[in-house]
DRENBA-35219 format. One record per residue: residue in one letter; x, y, z of N, C-alpha, C in turn. Coordinates in nm, 2 decimals. Example, Ala and Ser with C-alpha at 12.3 -4.5 7.8 and 13.67 -1.06 7.14 Angstrom:
@r: A; npx: 1.32; npy: -0.57; npz: 0.78; capx: 1.23; capy: -0.45; capz: 0.78; cpx: 1.32; cpy: -0.33; cpz: 0.78
@r: S; npx: 1.28; npy: -0.22; npz: 0.71; capx: 1.37; capy: -0.11; capz: 0.71; cpx: 1.29; cpy: 0.00; cpz: 0.79
END
This chain:
@r: M; npx: 3.81; npy: -1.60; npz: 1.41; capx: 3.90; capy: -1.44; capz: 1.40; cpx: 3.78; cpy: -1.39; cpz: 1.39
@r: G; npx: 3.65; npy: -1.36; npz: 1.42; capx: 3.58; capy: -1.32; capz: 1.46; cpx: 3.48; cpy: -1.27; cpz: 1.30
@r: E; npx: 3.40; npy: -1.16; npz: 1.31; capx: 3.32; capy: -1.09; capz: 1.16; cpx: 3.41; cpy: -1.01; cpz: 1.10
@r: S; npx: 3.44; npy: -1.02; npz: 0.99; capx: 3.42; capy: -0.90; capz: 0.93; cpx: 3.32; cpy: -0.77; cpz: 0.98
@r: P; npx: 3.41; npy: -0.65; npz: 0.95; capx: 3.32; capy: -0.53; capz: 0.96; cpx: 3.20; cpy: -0.54; cpz: 0.91
@r: L; npx: 3.23; npy: -0.59; npz: 0.76; capx: 3.15; capy: -0.54; capz: 0.67; cpx: 3.04; cpy: -0.64; cpz: 0.70
@r: F; npx: 3.06; npy: -0.78; npz: 0.77; capx: 2.93; capy: -0.88; capz: 0.81; cpx: 2.86; cpy: -0.77; cpz: 0.95
@r: C; npx: 2.93; npy: -0.71; npz: 1.02; capx: 2.88; capy: -0.67; capz: 1.08; cpx: 2.75; cpy: -0.53; cpz: 1.05
@r: W; npx: 2.80; npy: -0.50; npz: 0.97; capx: 2.78; capy: -0.38; capz: 0.93; cpx: 2.66; cpy: -0.43; cpz: 0.85
@r: V; npx: 2.58; npy: -0.54; npz: 0.77; capx: 2.53; capy: -0.59; capz: 0.70; cpx: 2.39; cpy: -0.64; cpz: 0.82
@r: R; npx: 2.45; npy: -0.65; npz: 0.92; capx: 2.39; capy: -0.74; capz: 1.04; cpx: 2.29; cpy: -0.63; cpz: 1.07
@r: A; npx: 2.36; npy: -0.53; npz: 1.11; capx: 2.33; capy: -0.40; capz: 1.19; cpx: 2.26; cpy: -0.32; cpz: 1.08
@r: I; npx: 2.27; npy: -0.35; npz: 0.98; capx: 2.12; capy: -0.27; capz: 0.86; cpx: 1.96; cpy: -0.41; cpz: 0.86
@r: E; npx: 2.01; npy: -0.54; npz: 0.87; capx: 1.92; capy: -0.61; capz: 0.88; cpx: 1.81; cpy: -0.62; cpz: 1.05
@r: R; npx: 1.89; npy: -0.58; npz: 1.15; capx: 1.81; capy: -0.55; capz: 1.30; cpx: 1.71; cpy: -0.42; cpz: 1.23
@r: Q; npx: 1.80; npy: -0.32; npz: 1.23; capx: 1.77; capy: -0.17; capz: 1.23; cpx: 1.64; cpy: -0.21; cpz: 1.10
@r: V; npx: 1.64; npy: -0.31; npz: 0.96; capx: 1.50; capy: -0.38; capz: 0.89; cpx: 1.34; cpy: -0.41; cpz: 0.96
@r: Q; npx: 1.42; npy: -0.44; npz: 1.03; capx: 1.36; capy: -0.58; capz: 1.16; cpx: 1.23; cpy: -0.48; cpz: 1.25
@r: T; npx: 1.36; npy: -0.39; npz: 1.28; capx: 1.31; capy: -0.30; capz: 1.40; cpx: 1.22; cpy: -0.19; cpz: 1.36
@r: T; npx: 1.23; npy: -0.14; npz: 1.19; capx: 1.08; capy: -0.03; capz: 1.14; cpx: 0.96; cpy: -0.14; cpz: 1.11
@r: S; npx: 0.96; npy: -0.27; npz: 1.01; capx: 0.90; capy: -0.34; capz: 1.05; cpx: 0.80; cpy: -0.33; cpz: 1.13
@r: T; npx: 0.88; npy: -0.38; npz: 1.26; capx: 0.80; capy: -0.38; capz: 1.36; cpx: 0.69; cpy: -0.27; cpz: 1.43
@r: V; npx: 0.82; npy: -0.13; npz: 1.36; capx: 0.74; capy: -0.07; capz: 1.45; cpx: 0.59; cpy: -0.01; cpz: 1.32
@r: V; npx: 0.61; npy: -0.06; npz: 1.20; capx: 0.58; capy: -0.02; capz: 1.11; cpx: 0.38; cpy: -0.13; cpz: 1.08
@r: E; npx: 0.43; npy: -0.23; npz: 1.18; capx: 0.36; capy: -0.33; capz: 1.18; cpx: 0.23; cpy: -0.25; cpz: 1.28
@r: K; npx: 0.28; npy: -0.21; npz: 1.40; capx: 0.29; capy: -0.18; capz: 1.49; cpx: 0.16; cpy: -0.06; cpz: 1.48
@r: I; npx: 0.18; npy: 0.04; npz: 1.40; capx: 0.17; capy: 0.16; capz: 1.33; cpx: 0.07; cpy: 0.15; cpz: 1.31
@r: E; npx: 0.04; npy: 0.03; npz: 1.20; capx: -0.05; capy: -0.01; capz: 1.10; cpx: -0.20; cpy: -0.07; cpz: 1.19
@r: A; npx: -0.13; npy: -0.16; npz: 1.35; capx: -0.27; capy: -0.17; capz: 1.32; cpx: -0.29; cpy: -0.11; cpz: 1.40
@r: I; npx: -0.28; npy: 0.03; npz: 1.50; capx: -0.33; capy: 0.13; capz: 1.57; cpx: -0.41; cpy: 0.20; cpz: 1.43
@r: A; npx: -0.34; npy: 0.21; npz: 1.30; capx: -0.41; capy: 0.28; capz: 1.20; cpx: -0.51; cpy: 0.25; cpz: 1.21
@r: Q; npx: -0.55; npy: 0.09; npz: 1.22; capx: -0.68; capy: 0.02; capz: 1.20; cpx: -0.76; cpy: 0.05; cpz: 1.21
@r: R; npx: -0.73; npy: 0.03; npz: 1.38; capx: -0.81; capy: 0.02; capz: 1.49; cpx: -0.90; cpy: 0.19; cpz: 1.48
@r: V; npx: -0.84; npy: 0.25; npz: 1.41; capx: -0.89; capy: 0.44; capz: 1.43; cpx: -0.97; cpy: 0.40; cpz: 1.29
@r: A; npx: -0.90; npy: 0.32; npz: 1.23; capx: -1.02; capy: 0.40; capz: 1.06; cpx: -1.12; cpy: 0.24; cpz: 1.07
@r: E; npx: -1.14; npy: 0.16; npz: 1.11; capx: -1.21; capy: 0.10; capz: 1.14; cpx: -1.35; cpy: 0.15; cpz: 1.19
@r: S; npx: -1.31; npy: 0.24; npz: 1.29; capx: -1.43; capy: 0.29; capz: 1.40; cpx: -1.49; cpy: 0.41; cpz: 1.31
@r: E; npx: -1.42; npy: 0.43; npz: 1.24; capx: -1.47; capy: 0.57; capz: 1.16; cpx: -1.52; cpy: 0.53; cpz: 0.99
@r: G; npx: -1.55; npy: 0.42; npz: 0.97; capx: -1.59; capy: 0.37; capz: 0.89; cpx: -1.43; cpy: 0.36; cpz: 0.75
@r: L; npx: -1.40; npy: 0.36; npz: 0.81; capx: -1.26; capy: 0.36; capz: 0.65; cpx: -1.13; cpy: 0.20; cpz: 0.65
@r: E; npx: -1.08; npy: 0.33; npz: 0.58; capx: -1.02; capy: 0.15; capz: 0.55; cpx: -0.87; cpy: 0.16; cpz: 0.50
@r: V; npx: -0.76; npy: 0.11; npz: 0.51; capx: -0.59; capy: 0.19; capz: 0.58; cpx: -0.57; cpy: 0.10; cpz: 0.48
@r: V; npx: -0.51; npy: 0.16; npz: 0.32; capx: -0.46; capy: 0.13; capz: 0.25; cpx: -0.34; cpy: 0.10; cpz: 0.24
@r: E; npx: -0.25; npy: 0.17; npz: 0.34; capx: -0.05; capy: 0.10; capz: 0.32; cpx: 0.00; cpy: 0.28; cpz: 0.44
@r: V; npx: 0.07; npy: 0.20; npz: 0.54; capx: 0.13; capy: 0.28; capz: 0.64; cpx: 0.26; cpy: 0.27; cpz: 0.51
@r: E; npx: 0.35; npy: 0.34; npz: 0.50; capx: 0.48; capy: 0.36; capz: 0.52; cpx: 0.57; cpy: 0.41; cpz: 0.59
@r: L; npx: 0.65; npy: 0.37; npz: 0.62; capx: 0.79; capy: 0.49; capz: 0.74; cpx: 0.91; cpy: 0.48; cpz: 0.68
@r: K; npx: 0.94; npy: 0.65; npz: 0.62; capx: 1.03; capy: 0.69; capz: 0.53; cpx: 1.12; cpy: 0.77; cpz: 0.64
@r: G; npx: 1.28; npy: 0.76; npz: 0.57; capx: 1.33; capy: 0.89; capz: 0.68; cpx: 1.37; cpy: 0.81; cpz: 0.75
@r: S; npx: 1.51; npy: 0.95; npz: 0.84; capx: 1.56; capy: 0.85; capz: 0.99; cpx: 1.59; cpy: 0.98; cpz: 1.09
@r: G; npx: 1.57; npy: 0.93; npz: 1.16; capx: 1.56; capy: 1.09; capz: 1.29; cpx: 1.54; cpy: 1.19; cpz: 1.29
@r: G; npx: 1.60; npy: 1.32; npz: 1.29; capx: 1.41; capy: 1.42; capz: 1.28; cpx: 1.40; cpy: 1.42; cpz: 1.12
@r: A; npx: 1.39; npy: 1.37; npz: 1.04; capx: 1.37; capy: 1.37; capz: 0.87; cpx: 1.22; cpy: 1.22; cpz: 0.91
@r: R; npx: 1.18; npy: 1.18; npz: 0.95; capx: 1.09; capy: 1.05; capz: 0.97; cpx: 0.97; cpy: 1.13; cpz: 0.92
@r: M; npx: 0.92; npy: 1.02; npz: 0.81; capx: 0.76; capy: 1.11; capz: 0.74; cpx: 0.74; cpy: 0.93; cpz: 0.79
@r: L; npx: 0.59; npy: 0.96; npz: 0.79; capx: 0.52; capy: 0.86; capz: 0.81; cpx: 0.35; cpy: 0.89; cpz: 0.75
@r: R; npx: 0.33; npy: 0.82; npz: 0.69; capx: 0.24; capy: 0.82; capz: 0.59; cpx: 0.16; cpy: 0.72; cpz: 0.57
@r: I; npx: 0.02; npy: 0.78; npz: 0.58; capx: -0.06; capy: 0.64; capz: 0.56; cpx: -0.25; cpy: 0.71; cpz: 0.50
@r: S; npx: -0.22; npy: 0.59; npz: 0.43; capx: -0.30; capy: 0.64; capz: 0.30; cpx: -0.46; cpy: 0.57; cpz: 0.33
@r: I; npx: -0.53; npy: 0.61; npz: 0.39; capx: -0.68; capy: 0.57; capz: 0.42; cpx: -0.79; cpy: 0.62; cpz: 0.32
@r: D; npx: -0.92; npy: 0.47; npz: 0.27; capx: -1.02; capy: 0.51; capz: 0.19; cpx: -1.14; cpy: 0.45; cpz: 0.24
@r: K; npx: -1.28; npy: 0.52; npz: 0.16; capx: -1.40; capy: 0.45; capz: 0.20; cpx: -1.47; cpy: 0.45; cpz: 0.05
@r: P; npx: -1.49; npy: 0.41; npz: -0.01; capx: -1.58; capy: 0.38; capz: -0.10; cpx: -1.63; cpy: 0.50; cpz: -0.17
@r: E; npx: -1.68; npy: 0.60; npz: -0.12; capx: -1.76; capy: 0.72; capz: -0.12; cpx: -1.62; cpy: 0.83; cpz: -0.13
@r: G; npx: -1.55; npy: 0.78; npz: -0.13; capx: -1.42; capy: 0.87; capz: -0.13; cpx: -1.39; cpy: 0.97; cpz: -0.03
@r: V; npx: -1.23; npy: 0.95; npz: 0.02; capx: -1.25; capy: 1.07; capz: 0.07; cpx: -1.24; cpy: 1.20; cpz: 0.19
@r: T; npx: -1.30; npy: 1.22; npz: 0.25; capx: -1.27; capy: 1.41; capz: 0.30; cpx: -1.19; cpy: 1.43; cpz: 0.38
@r: H; npx: -1.15; npy: 1.60; npz: 0.37; capx: -1.04; capy: 1.62; capz: 0.48; cpx: -1.05; cpy: 1.61; cpz: 0.60
@r: A; npx: -1.19; npy: 1.60; npz: 0.61; capx: -1.23; capy: 1.62; capz: 0.77; cpx: -1.19; cpy: 1.44; cpz: 0.82
@r: D; npx: -1.21; npy: 1.37; npz: 0.72; capx: -1.15; capy: 1.25; capz: 0.73; cpx: -1.00; cpy: 1.21; cpz: 0.77
@r: C; npx: -0.96; npy: 1.27; npz: 0.70; capx: -0.77; capy: 1.24; capz: 0.72; cpx: -0.77; cpy: 1.37; cpz: 0.83
@r: E; npx: -0.86; npy: 1.43; npz: 0.87; capx: -0.77; capy: 1.52; capz: 1.00; cpx: -0.80; cpy: 1.40; cpz: 1.10
@r: N; npx: -0.93; npy: 1.39; npz: 1.13; capx: -0.96; capy: 1.35; capz: 1.19; cpx: -0.87; cpy: 1.15; cpz: 1.27
@r: V; npx: -0.82; npy: 1.12; npz: 1.16; capx: -0.73; capy: 0.99; capz: 1.20; cpx: -0.60; cpy: 1.06; cpz: 1.24
@r: S; npx: -0.56; npy: 1.13; npz: 1.15; capx: -0.46; capy: 1.20; capz: 1.21; cpx: -0.44; cpy: 1.22; cpz: 1.28
@r: H; npx: -0.51; npy: 1.30; npz: 1.40; capx: -0.59; capy: 1.34; capz: 1.47; cpx: -0.52; cpy: 1.22; cpz: 1.62
@r: Q; npx: -0.68; npy: 1.10; npz: 1.55; capx: -0.64; capy: 1.02; capz: 1.68; cpx: -0.50; cpy: 0.93; cpz: 1.71
@r: V; npx: -0.45; npy: 0.98; npz: 1.53; capx: -0.32; capy: 0.83; capz: 1.53; cpx: -0.27; cpy: 0.88; cpz: 1.62
@r: G; npx: -0.20; npy: 1.00; npz: 1.57; capx: -0.17; capy: 1.07; capz: 1.62; cpx: -0.09; cpy: 1.09; cpz: 1.78
@r: T; npx: -0.20; npy: 1.10; npz: 1.82; capx: -0.19; capy: 1.11; capz: 1.96; cpx: -0.18; cpy: 0.96; cpz: 1.99
@r: I; npx: -0.24; npy: 0.91; npz: 1.97; capx: -0.19; capy: 0.74; capz: 2.00; cpx: -0.02; cpy: 0.73; cpz: 1.98
@r: L; npx: 0.03; npy: 0.71; npz: 1.92; capx: 0.17; capy: 0.72; capz: 1.90; cpx: 0.26; cpy: 0.81; cpz: 1.98
@r: D; npx: 0.22; npy: 0.90; npz: 1.99; capx: 0.28; capy: 1.02; capz: 2.14; cpx: 0.24; cpy: 0.96; cpz: 2.26
@r: I; npx: 0.08; npy: 0.91; npz: 2.27; capx: 0.09; capy: 0.84; capz: 2.43; cpx: 0.14; cpy: 0.69; cpz: 2.44
@r: E; npx: 0.17; npy: 0.60; npz: 2.35; capx: 0.23; capy: 0.47; capz: 2.38; cpx: 0.36; cpy: 0.50; cpz: 2.30
@r: D; npx: 0.45; npy: 0.64; npz: 2.27; capx: 0.57; capy: 0.64; capz: 2.23; cpx: 0.60; cpy: 0.53; cpz: 2.13
@r: I; npx: 0.51; npy: 0.53; npz: 2.03; capx: 0.55; capy: 0.40; capz: 1.95; cpx: 0.69; cpy: 0.39; cpz: 1.87
@r: L; npx: 0.71; npy: 0.56; npz: 1.84; capx: 0.79; capy: 0.62; capz: 1.71; cpx: 0.83; cpy: 0.75; cpz: 1.77
@r: P; npx: 0.95; npy: 0.72; npz: 1.90; capx: 0.98; capy: 0.83; capz: 1.97; cpx: 1.07; cpy: 0.93; cpz: 1.88
@r: G; npx: 1.10; npy: 1.08; npz: 1.96; capx: 1.14; capy: 1.14; capz: 1.84; cpx: 1.06; cpy: 1.24; cpz: 1.80
@r: R; npx: 1.12; npy: 1.32; npz: 1.67; capx: 1.03; capy: 1.42; capz: 1.55; cpx: 1.01; cpy: 1.30; cpz: 1.48
@r: Y; npx: 0.89; npy: 1.36; npz: 1.41; capx: 0.85; capy: 1.26; capz: 1.28; cpx: 0.73; cpy: 1.34; cpz: 1.28
@r: T; npx: 0.74; npy: 1.32; npz: 1.08; capx: 0.56; capy: 1.42; capz: 1.04; cpx: 0.53; cpy: 1.35; cpz: 1.01
@r: L; npx: 0.33; npy: 1.31; npz: 1.01; capx: 0.30; capy: 1.26; capz: 0.99; cpx: 0.18; cpy: 1.30; cpz: 0.87
@r: E; npx: 0.14; npy: 1.22; npz: 0.78; capx: 0.03; capy: 1.31; capz: 0.69; cpx: -0.02; cpy: 1.17; cpz: 0.65
@r: V; npx: -0.17; npy: 1.18; npz: 0.62; capx: -0.25; capy: 1.10; capz: 0.59; cpx: -0.35; cpy: 1.18; cpz: 0.50
@r: S; npx: -0.39; npy: 1.10; npz: 0.43; capx: -0.43; capy: 1.16; capz: 0.30; cpx: -0.54; cpy: 0.99; cpz: 0.22
@r: S; npx: -0.57; npy: 1.02; npz: 0.11; capx: -0.63; capy: 0.98; capz: -0.01; cpx: -0.48; cpy: 0.84; cpz: -0.03
@r: P; npx: -0.56; npy: 0.78; npz: -0.05; capx: -0.48; capy: 0.71; capz: -0.17; cpx: -0.42; cpy: 0.76; cpz: -0.33
@r: G; npx: -0.52; npy: 0.88; npz: -0.40; capx: -0.55; capy: 0.92; capz: -0.49; cpx: -0.59; cpy: 0.84; cpz: -0.57
@r: V; npx: -0.57; npy: 0.90; npz: -0.71; capx: -0.72; capy: 0.89; capz: -0.90; cpx: -0.59; cpy: 0.76; cpz: -0.93
@r: E; npx: -0.50; npy: 0.73; npz: -0.89; capx: -0.39; capy: 0.66; capz: -0.96; cpx: -0.34; cpy: 0.52; cpz: -0.77
@r: R; npx: -0.43; npy: 0.51; npz: -0.74; capx: -0.43; capy: 0.44; capz: -0.57; cpx: -0.37; cpy: 0.28; cpz: -0.60
@r: K; npx: -0.27; npy: 0.25; npz: -0.56; capx: -0.15; capy: 0.12; capz: -0.56; cpx: -0.28; cpy: 0.01; cpz: -0.54
@r: L; npx: -0.27; npy: -0.14; npz: -0.56; capx: -0.34; capy: -0.21; capz: -0.55; cpx: -0.24; cpy: -0.31; cpz: -0.45
@r: L; npx: -0.33; npy: -0.31; npz: -0.30; capx: -0.20; capy: -0.38; capz: -0.28; cpx: -0.24; cpy: -0.53; cpz: -0.19
@r: K; npx: -0.41; npy: -0.55; npz: -0.21; capx: -0.45; capy: -0.66; capz: -0.16; cpx: -0.52; cpy: -0.69; cpz: -0.25
@r: L; npx: -0.57; npy: -0.82; npz: -0.25; capx: -0.63; capy: -0.90; capz: -0.36; cpx: -0.75; cpy: -0.90; cpz: -0.35
@r: K; npx: -0.83; npy: -0.80; npz: -0.26; capx: -0.96; capy: -0.77; capz: -0.32; cpx: -0.96; cpy: -0.63; cpz: -0.35
@r: D; npx: -0.88; npy: -0.52; npz: -0.31; capx: -0.88; capy: -0.46; capz: -0.42; cpx: -0.88; cpy: -0.51; cpz: -0.57
@r: Y; npx: -0.83; npy: -0.59; npz: -0.64; capx: -0.87; capy: -0.64; capz: -0.75; cpx: -0.99; cpy: -0.67; cpz: -0.85
@r: S; npx: -1.13; npy: -0.78; npz: -0.72; capx: -1.23; capy: -0.74; capz: -0.72; cpx: -1.34; cpy: -0.61; cpz: -0.68
@r: R; npx: -1.23; npy: -0.53; npz: -0.57; capx: -1.33; capy: -0.43; capz: -0.59; cpx: -1.34; cpy: -0.31; cpz: -0.73
@r: F; npx: -1.22; npy: -0.30; npz: -0.76; capx: -1.24; capy: -0.27; capz: -0.86; cpx: -1.25; cpy: -0.30; cpz: -0.97
@r: Q; npx: -1.28; npy: -0.42; npz: -1.00; capx: -1.33; capy: -0.51; capz: -1.13; cpx: -1.39; cpy: -0.42; cpz: -1.22
@r: G; npx: -1.31; npy: -0.37; npz: -1.37; capx: -1.40; capy: -0.30; capz: -1.46; cpx: -1.32; cpy: -0.20; cpz: -1.50
@r: R; npx: -1.25; npy: -0.12; npz: -1.43; capx: -1.12; capy: -0.03; capz: -1.39; cpx: -1.03; cpy: -0.08; cpz: -1.50
@r: K; npx: -1.02; npy: 0.05; npz: -1.51; capx: -0.83; capy: 0.02; capz: -1.63; cpx: -0.70; cpy: 0.01; cpz: -1.48
@r: V; npx: -0.58; npy: -0.09; npz: -1.55; capx: -0.49; capy: -0.07; capz: -1.45; cpx: -0.37; cpy: -0.08; cpz: -1.55
@r: K; npx: -0.31; npy: -0.03; npz: -1.43; capx: -0.14; capy: -0.10; capz: -1.50; cpx: -0.06; cpy: -0.14; cpz: -1.39
@r: I; npx: -0.05; npy: -0.30; npz: -1.50; capx: 0.02; capy: -0.38; capz: -1.36; cpx: 0.20; cpy: -0.43; cpz: -1.40
@r: L; npx: 0.24; npy: -0.46; npz: -1.32; capx: 0.37; capy: -0.47; capz: -1.37; cpx: 0.42; cpy: -0.64; cpz: -1.27
@r: L; npx: 0.43; npy: -0.76; npz: -1.38; capx: 0.50; capy: -0.89; capz: -1.33; cpx: 0.57; cpy: -0.86; cpz: -1.31
@r: R; npx: 0.66; npy: -0.95; npz: -1.18; capx: 0.79; capy: -1.01; capz: -1.17; cpx: 0.86; cpy: -1.08; cpz: -1.26
@r: E; npx: 0.77; npy: -1.15; npz: -1.27; capx: 0.84; capy: -1.23; capz: -1.46; cpx: 0.71; cpy: -1.23; cpz: -1.56
@r: P; npx: 0.79; npy: -1.22; npz: -1.63; capx: 0.72; capy: -1.16; capz: -1.82; cpx: 0.64; cpy: -1.25; cpz: -1.83
@r: L; npx: 0.50; npy: -1.25; npz: -1.87; capx: 0.41; capy: -1.32; capz: -1.93; cpx: 0.40; cpy: -1.23; cpz: -2.12
@r: E; npx: 0.39; npy: -1.38; npz: -2.14; capx: 0.36; capy: -1.33; capz: -2.29; cpx: 0.48; cpy: -1.25; cpz: -2.32
@r: N; npx: 0.62; npy: -1.29; npz: -2.31; capx: 0.69; capy: -1.17; capz: -2.35; cpx: 0.70; cpy: -1.01; cpz: -2.31
@r: S; npx: 0.62; npy: -1.00; npz: -2.20; capx: 0.59; capy: -0.91; capz: -2.11; cpx: 0.58; cpy: -0.88; cpz: -1.95
@r: R; npx: 0.62; npy: -0.76; npz: -1.94; capx: 0.64; capy: -0.79; capz: -1.77; cpx: 0.54; cpy: -0.66; cpz: -1.74
@r: R; npx: 0.52; npy: -0.57; npz: -1.83; capx: 0.46; capy: -0.47; capz: -1.79; cpx: 0.29; cpy: -0.47; cpz: -1.89
@r: W; npx: 0.21; npy: -0.46; npz: -1.84; capx: 0.06; capy: -0.45; capz: -1.87; cpx: -0.05; cpy: -0.36; cpz: -1.81
@r: E; npx: -0.16; npy: -0.26; npz: -1.93; capx: -0.22; capy: -0.23; capz: -1.88; cpx: -0.37; cpy: -0.31; cpz: -1.99
@r: G; npx: -0.49; npy: -0.30; npz: -1.85; capx: -0.60; capy: -0.29; capz: -1.93; cpx: -0.68; cpy: -0.27; cpz: -1.86
@r: L; npx: -0.83; npy: -0.38; npz: -1.83; capx: -0.95; capy: -0.33; capz: -1.79; cpx: -0.93; cpy: -0.48; cpz: -1.68
@r: L; npx: -0.96; npy: -0.46; npz: -1.52; capx: -0.96; capy: -0.58; capz: -1.46; cpx: -1.04; cpy: -0.69; cpz: -1.44
@r: A; npx: -1.04; npy: -0.74; npz: -1.51; capx: -1.15; capy: -0.90; capz: -1.51; cpx: -1.22; cpy: -0.93; cpz: -1.39
@r: G; npx: -1.14; npy: -0.88; npz: -1.24; capx: -1.16; capy: -1.00; capz: -1.17; cpx: -1.09; cpy: -1.05; cpz: -1.09
@r: V; npx: -1.11; npy: -1.11; npz: -0.99; capx: -1.05; capy: -1.26; capz: -0.91; cpx: -1.15; cpy: -1.36; cpz: -0.96
@r: E; npx: -1.12; npy: -1.45; npz: -0.97; capx: -1.19; capy: -1.60; capz: -1.04; cpx: -1.16; cpy: -1.70; cpz: -0.90
@r: A; npx: -1.21; npy: -1.78; npz: -0.88; capx: -1.25; capy: -1.86; capz: -0.79; cpx: -1.10; cpy: -1.97; cpz: -0.72
@r: D; npx: -1.02; npy: -1.95; npz: -0.84; capx: -0.92; capy: -2.01; capz: -0.78; cpx: -0.77; cpy: -1.89; cpz: -0.78
@r: G; npx: -0.83; npy: -1.73; npz: -0.74; capx: -0.74; capy: -1.65; capz: -0.72; cpx: -0.72; cpy: -1.60; cpz: -0.80
@r: R; npx: -0.68; npy: -1.66; npz: -0.95; capx: -0.62; capy: -1.60; capz: -1.03; cpx: -0.70; cpy: -1.51; cpz: -1.08
@r: I; npx: -0.59; npy: -1.35; npz: -1.13; capx: -0.67; capy: -1.26; capz: -1.13; cpx: -0.63; cpy: -1.25; cpz: -1.28
@r: G; npx: -0.80; npy: -1.17; npz: -1.37; capx: -0.80; capy: -1.15; capz: -1.50; cpx: -0.81; cpy: -1.01; cpz: -1.54
@r: L; npx: -0.70; npy: -0.98; npz: -1.61; capx: -0.68; capy: -0.87; capz: -1.69; cpx: -0.74; cpy: -0.93; cpz: -1.85
@r: E; npx: -0.81; npy: -0.77; npz: -1.88; capx: -0.87; capy: -0.80; capz: -2.01; cpx: -0.81; cpy: -0.70; cpz: -2.06
@r: V; npx: -0.68; npy: -0.70; npz: -2.15; capx: -0.64; capy: -0.65; capz: -2.17; cpx: -0.59; cpy: -0.59; cpz: -2.36
@r: A; npx: -0.77; npy: -0.69; npz: -2.42; capx: -0.77; capy: -0.59; capz: -2.56; cpx: -0.93; cpy: -0.68; cpz: -2.54
@r: P; npx: -1.03; npy: -0.60; npz: -2.63; capx: -1.15; capy: -0.70; capz: -2.63; cpx: -1.18; cpy: -0.84; cpz: -2.64
@r: G; npx: -1.17; npy: -0.97; npz: -2.58; capx: -1.20; capy: -1.11; capz: -2.56; cpx: -1.05; cpy: -1.11; cpz: -2.45
@r: R; npx: -0.98; npy: -1.06; npz: -2.49; capx: -0.87; capy: -1.19; capz: -2.49; cpx: -0.81; cpy: -1.07; cpz: -2.31
@r: V; npx: -0.79; npy: -1.18; npz: -2.25; capx: -0.80; capy: -1.17; capz: -2.08; cpx: -0.69; cpy: -1.26; cpz: -2.03
@r: L; npx: -0.57; npy: -1.21; npz: -1.95; capx: -0.47; capy: -1.27; capz: -1.89; cpx: -0.48; cpy: -1.29; cpz: -1.80
@r: R; npx: -0.47; npy: -1.45; npz: -1.72; capx: -0.50; capy: -1.46; capz: -1.55; cpx: -0.34; cpy: -1.45; cpz: -1.51
@r: F; npx: -0.35; npy: -1.42; npz: -1.39; capx: -0.21; capy: -1.43; capz: -1.33; cpx: -0.22; cpy: -1.44; cpz: -1.21
@r: A; npx: -0.17; npy: -1.49; npz: -1.11; capx: -0.18; capy: -1.52; capz: -0.90; cpx: -0.12; cpy: -1.38; cpz: -0.89
@r: F; npx: -0.16; npy: -1.35; npz: -0.81; capx: -0.12; capy: -1.24; capz: -0.70; cpx: 0.00; cpy: -1.23; cpz: -0.63
@r: D; npx: 0.09; npy: -1.33; npz: -0.62; capx: 0.22; capy: -1.31; capz: -0.62; cpx: 0.30; cpy: -1.34; cpz: -0.75
@r: E; npx: 0.27; npy: -1.34; npz: -0.85; capx: 0.34; capy: -1.28; capz: -0.96; cpx: 0.30; cpy: -1.11; cpz: -0.96
@r: V; npx: 0.19; npy: -1.05; npz: -0.89; capx: 0.28; capy: -0.91; capz: -0.94; cpx: 0.35; cpy: -0.81; cpz: -0.91
@r: E; npx: 0.44; npy: -0.80; npz: -0.91; capx: 0.53; capy: -0.69; capz: -0.83; cpx: 0.49; cpy: -0.52; cpz: -0.82
@r: K; npx: 0.40; npy: -0.49; npz: -0.88; capx: 0.34; capy: -0.35; capz: -0.87; cpx: 0.23; cpy: -0.33; cpz: -0.93
@r: A; npx: 0.11; npy: -0.28; npz: -0.87; capx: -0.01; capy: -0.26; capz: -1.00; cpx: -0.12; cpy: -0.13; cpz: -0.91
@r: N; npx: -0.13; npy: -0.04; npz: -1.00; capx: -0.28; capy: 0.09; capz: -0.95; cpx: -0.31; cpy: 0.05; cpz: -1.02
@r: L; npx: -0.45; npy: 0.13; npz: -1.03; capx: -0.54; capy: 0.21; capz: -1.09; cpx: -0.49; cpy: 0.31; cpz: -1.24
@r: K; npx: -0.54; npy: 0.31; npz: -1.37; capx: -0.50; capy: 0.37; capz: -1.43; cpx: -0.59; cpy: 0.56; cpz: -1.43
@r: F; npx: -0.56; npy: 0.65; npz: -1.42; capx: -0.64; capy: 0.72; capz: -1.45; cpx: -0.62; cpy: 0.78; cpz: -1.58
@r: E; npx: -0.79; npy: 0.78; npz: -1.62; capx: -0.78; capy: 0.88; capz: -1.78; cpx: -0.95; cpy: 1.01; cpz: -1.80
@r: W; npx: -0.82; npy: 1.09; npz: -1.81; capx: -0.92; capy: 1.21; capz: -1.83; cpx: -1.05; cpy: 1.17; cpz: -1.97
@r: G; npx: -1.19; npy: 1.26; npz: -1.84; capx: -1.29; capy: 1.19; capz: -1.95; cpx: -1.40; cpy: 1.14; cpz: -1.89
@r: S; npx: -1.26; npy: 0.97; npz: -1.82; capx: -1.36; capy: 0.90; capz: -1.75; cpx: -1.45; cpy: 0.88; cpz: -1.64
@r: R; npx: -1.52; npy: 0.87; npz: -1.63; capx: -1.66; capy: 0.88; capz: -1.51; cpx: -1.63; cpy: 0.73; cpz: -1.40
@r: T; npx: -1.52; npy: 0.66; npz: -1.44; capx: -1.54; capy: 0.52; capz: -1.35; cpx: -1.39; cpy: 0.56; cpz: -1.29
END
């Protein structure tokens, strides 16, 4: 009898998601090239909205912190490449910024880089009856498991793929 309208609609959404993820991958590759040439790291690339209301956000970082000039430079270079290569046709807003004081921890290397810092972590599944944890990052062990000191001398260990969301936790008066 053919596909039901609902099934076709779902398939159309799946195609749109695949197309969006392909576009984001291309943009991320461009942003990586530009950032690396400037001694920066791309933390995250997000594409939100549709039509003329699309927002492209690129977060960049470097160990000593990102300056306004860094953001301006990356924005100019990436924007020019995107427009010339027409990767994101039509209107969009490009925003390049630092990841902020409560930056997301998206890559395994982030857990080593920010060892000793206070973090908030949401796990996919409960560990000791809780999915939400705060503590000091104890780093990444040789087996790839992440250590989180939740109390003095008490360290939880979990795999990177068990993390749903994690970010640094800013504390006023803290110097780290």
